[in-house]
N, C-alpha and C positions, 0 to 999 in steps of 0.2 A: 499917444498913445499906440502901444507895438501892435506894428502888422499881425499877429497871429492873437493879439485882445482881439481887431477888428476881426478878423477871418472869425473867432468865436461867436462875436457881436451879429455878424451878419447871417450868421449858423439857426439865431435863437427863432425870425418869424417862420425859419420851414418847419424845426421842431412846435412848433404854436401849431402850426399846419395841418405836422404827422399828429400827435397828441389829441386833435379835432377830430380826422378820419377816421383815428383809431375810434374813437367816442361814439364818431357818427353811423359806424359798423353795427358796434356794439346794440345801442338804443336800439336800427334796424329789427337785429336779430331778436330782440325781446317782444319789442310791440307792431314790428310786421309790416313797418311804414318810413321813406326817408322825410328828415328829418332838416328840410331846405335851410330852414335858416341856420342849423349849426353847419349844411357842409358850404353854403354861403364864406362864413366868418373863415374855415376852412379855407376857403382860393382865397381870398381877402390875403390875408396869411403866408400863402403860396405869393403873391403877385408882387405882396411890399416886400419878401424877402428876395426875388426877381431883381425888383430896383434896387436892393442895398447891397446886392451883390455887383450888378453892374456898375454901380458909382463907385465901389472901389475899385471896379479895374478903372474905370476911368483916371479916376485920380492917381491912381498907381502908373498909369502909361506913361512912356518917359517925352517930353516934352522936347518941341525938337529945336 
């Protein structure tokens, strides 16, 4: 897989987290309460994105 393909793949969890957080704000506006389960899912997606980006950075580091 090319570098640009990997970068796109790594950004998918962050995009999913953004979508889930937008849904959380929409649900909160309608019902007046926070959906903590959706918020937790968004945070998990964000952390997966962070781990994927870190792994990509470590794998591209030049070997001594």
